[in-house]
C-alpha positions as CSV (number, residue, x, y, z in Angstrom):
1,X,25.8,-135.5,-53.2
2,X,22.5,-137.2,-54.0
3,X,22.5,-140.4,-55.9
4,X,19.7,-141.6,-58.2
5,X,18.9,-145.3,-57.9
6,X,16.8,-147.0,-60.6
7,X,14.4,-149.8,-59.7
8,X,13.7,-152.3,-62.4
9,X,11.0,-155.0,-62.8
10,X,10.6,-157.3,-59.8
11,X,13.1,-155.2,-57.8
12,X,12.8,-153.5,-54.5
13,X,15.0,-150.7,-53.2
14,X,15.0,-148.4,-50.2
15,X,17.1,-145.3,-49.5
16,X,17.3,-142.2,-47.4
17,X,17.7,-138.6,-48.0
18,X,19.3,-137.0,-50.0
19,X,19.0,-139.8,-52.6
20,X,16.4,-140.3,-55.3
21,X,14.7,-143.5,-56.3
22,X,13.4,-143.8,-59.9
23,X,11.6,-146.2,-62.2
24,X,11.2,-145.9,-66.0
25,X,9.0,-147.5,-68.6
26,X,6.2,-148.5,-66.3
27,X,3.3,-150.1,-68.3
28,X,1.0,-152.6,-66.8
29,X,3.2,-153.0,-63.8
30,X,2.6,-151.1,-60.5
31,X,5.2,-149.2,-58.7
32,X,4.4,-149.0,-55.0
33,X,6.0,-146.1,-53.3
34,X,6.3,-146.0,-49.5
35,X,7.8,-143.1,-47.6
36,X,8.3,-142.0,-43.9
37,X,8.6,-138.2,-43.8
38,X,9.7,-138.2,-40.2
39,X,12.8,-140.2,-40.9
40,X,13.1,-139.3,-44.7
41,X,13.4,-142.9,-45.7
42,X,11.4,-144.5,-48.5
43,X,11.3,-147.3,-51.1
44,X,9.9,-148.5,-54.3
45,X,8.9,-152.0,-55.4
46,X,8.2,-152.8,-59.1
47,X,5.3,-155.3,-59.2
48,X,4.7,-157.3,-62.4
49,X,1.8,-159.6,-61.4
50,X,-1.0,-159.5,-58.9
51,X,-0.9,-162.8,-57.1
52,X,1.7,-165.4,-56.1
53,X,-0.8,-168.0,-54.9
54,X,-0.4,-171.4,-56.5
55,X,3.3,-171.0,-57.0
56,X,5.8,-172.8,-54.8
57,X,7.2,-170.3,-52.3
58,X,10.8,-171.5,-52.9
59,X,10.4,-170.8,-56.6
60,X,9.1,-167.3,-56.6
61,X,10.7,-163.8,-56.5
62,X,8.5,-162.2,-53.8
63,X,9.2,-158.7,-55.4
64,X,7.3,-159.8,-58.5
65,X,3.8,-160.1,-57.0
66,X,1.6,-157.5,-55.4
67,X,0.5,-159.8,-52.6
68,X,4.1,-160.5,-51.5
69,X,6.0,-157.4,-52.7
70,X,4.1,-154.7,-50.8
71,X,4.3,-156.4,-47.4
72,X,8.0,-157.0,-48.1
73,X,8.6,-153.3,-48.9
74,X,6.8,-152.4,-45.7
75,X,8.8,-154.8,-43.5
76,X,12.1,-153.8,-45.1
77,X,11.4,-150.1,-44.4
78,X,10.4,-150.9,-40.8
79,X,13.5,-152.9,-40.3
80,X,15.6,-150.0,-41.7
81,X,14.1,-147.6,-39.2
82,X,10.9,-146.2,-40.7
83,X,8.1,-145.3,-38.3
84,X,4.9,-147.2,-39.2
85,X,2.9,-144.3,-37.7
86,X,4.2,-142.0,-40.5
87,X,4.5,-144.3,-43.5
88,X,2.3,-143.6,-46.5
89,X,1.9,-145.2,-49.9
90,X,1.3,-144.0,-53.5
91,X,0.8,-146.2,-56.6
92,X,1.8,-145.6,-60.2
93,X,1.2,-147.7,-63.3
94,X,-1.4,-150.2,-64.1
95,X,-1.8,-149.1,-67.8
96,X,-3.4,-151.4,-70.4
97,X,-0.5,-151.3,-72.9
98,X,-2.0,-153.6,-75.5
99,X,-5.4,-153.7,-77.2
100,X,-7.6,-156.7,-76.7
101,X,-6.8,-159.7,-78.9
102,X,-8.8,-160.3,-82.1
103,X,-11.3,-162.3,-80.2
104,X,-11.9,-159.3,-77.9
105,X,-10.3,-161.0,-74.9
106,X,-8.2,-158.7,-72.7
107,X,-6.3,-160.0,-69.7
108,X,-6.5,-156.6,-68.1
109,X,-3.3,-157.2,-66.2
110,X,-2.8,-153.5,-65.4
111,X,-6.2,-153.4,-63.6
112,X,-5.5,-156.7,-61.8
113,X,-2.2,-155.4,-60.6
114,X,-3.8,-152.2,-59.3
115,X,-6.6,-154.1,-57.5
116,X,-4.1,-156.5,-55.9
117,X,-1.8,-153.6,-54.9
118,X,-4.7,-151.6,-53.3
119,X,-5.7,-154.7,-51.4
120,X,-2.2,-155.2,-50.1
121,X,-2.0,-151.6,-48.9
122,X,-5.3,-152.0,-47.1
123,X,-4.0,-155.1,-45.4
124,X,-0.8,-153.4,-44.3
125,X,-2.9,-150.6,-42.9
126,X,-1.1,-147.5,-44.1
127,X,-2.7,-144.5,-45.9
128,X,-2.8,-144.7,-49.7
129,X,-2.4,-141.0,-50.4
130,X,-2.6,-140.9,-54.2
131,X,-2.4,-142.8,-57.5
132,X,-1.5,-142.1,-61.1
133,X,-2.8,-145.3,-62.7
134,X,-4.6,-146.7,-65.8
135,X,-4.8,-145.4,-69.3
136,X,-2.9,-146.8,-72.2
137,X,0.5,-145.1,-71.9
138,X,3.6,-145.8,-70.0
139,X,5.0,-143.7,-67.2
140,X,8.3,-142.9,-65.4
141,X,8.6,-141.7,-61.9
142,X,11.0,-140.4,-59.2
143,X,10.8,-140.2,-55.5
144,X,12.8,-137.4,-53.8
145,X,13.7,-138.7,-50.4
146,X,14.4,-135.3,-49.0
147,X,10.8,-134.3,-49.2
148,X,8.7,-137.3,-50.4
149,X,7.8,-135.7,-53.7
150,X,6.7,-138.2,-56.3
151,X,7.1,-136.8,-59.9
152,X,5.4,-138.7,-62.7
153,X,6.1,-138.2,-66.4
154,X,4.1,-139.5,-69.3
155,X,5.5,-139.1,-72.8
156,X,4.2,-136.0,-74.5
157,X,2.7,-134.6,-71.2
158,X,3.8,-132.1,-68.6
159,X,5.7,-133.6,-65.5
160,X,3.3,-133.8,-62.5
161,X,3.5,-134.4,-58.8
162,X,1.2,-136.9,-57.2
């Protein structure tokens, strides 16, 4: 019987068919989804911030930052038996959840997380098949490890596949 495993902020999880991975309440964070259809194995990592540079390596959670989390997900999947020739990636999140401050300043963390995640995928060298990113509303998603379907829901809108 399939199990659904939830992935929270700064967490990484991999699983195999017939299970499902899910993440809820995604705002400015980015969820990187990687999947190998030949072995029906995949994973999610819930990225909170774009860049870990300038932080002591022994003091960081590498799952928190795009520059370290995406390579970690990739390596974890390869170690578990994924085939790098078949792996692909999808990205979800990166919304700007809060309006700019009264002074008009916006830290645009969603856009920065997206850019850093795209850069990390390019460095890894796997295809980035699709994205559901940006906007001003949160999302939830699930990855069905039987078939690689990524379903995204946004409050008040119809469920969609990316």
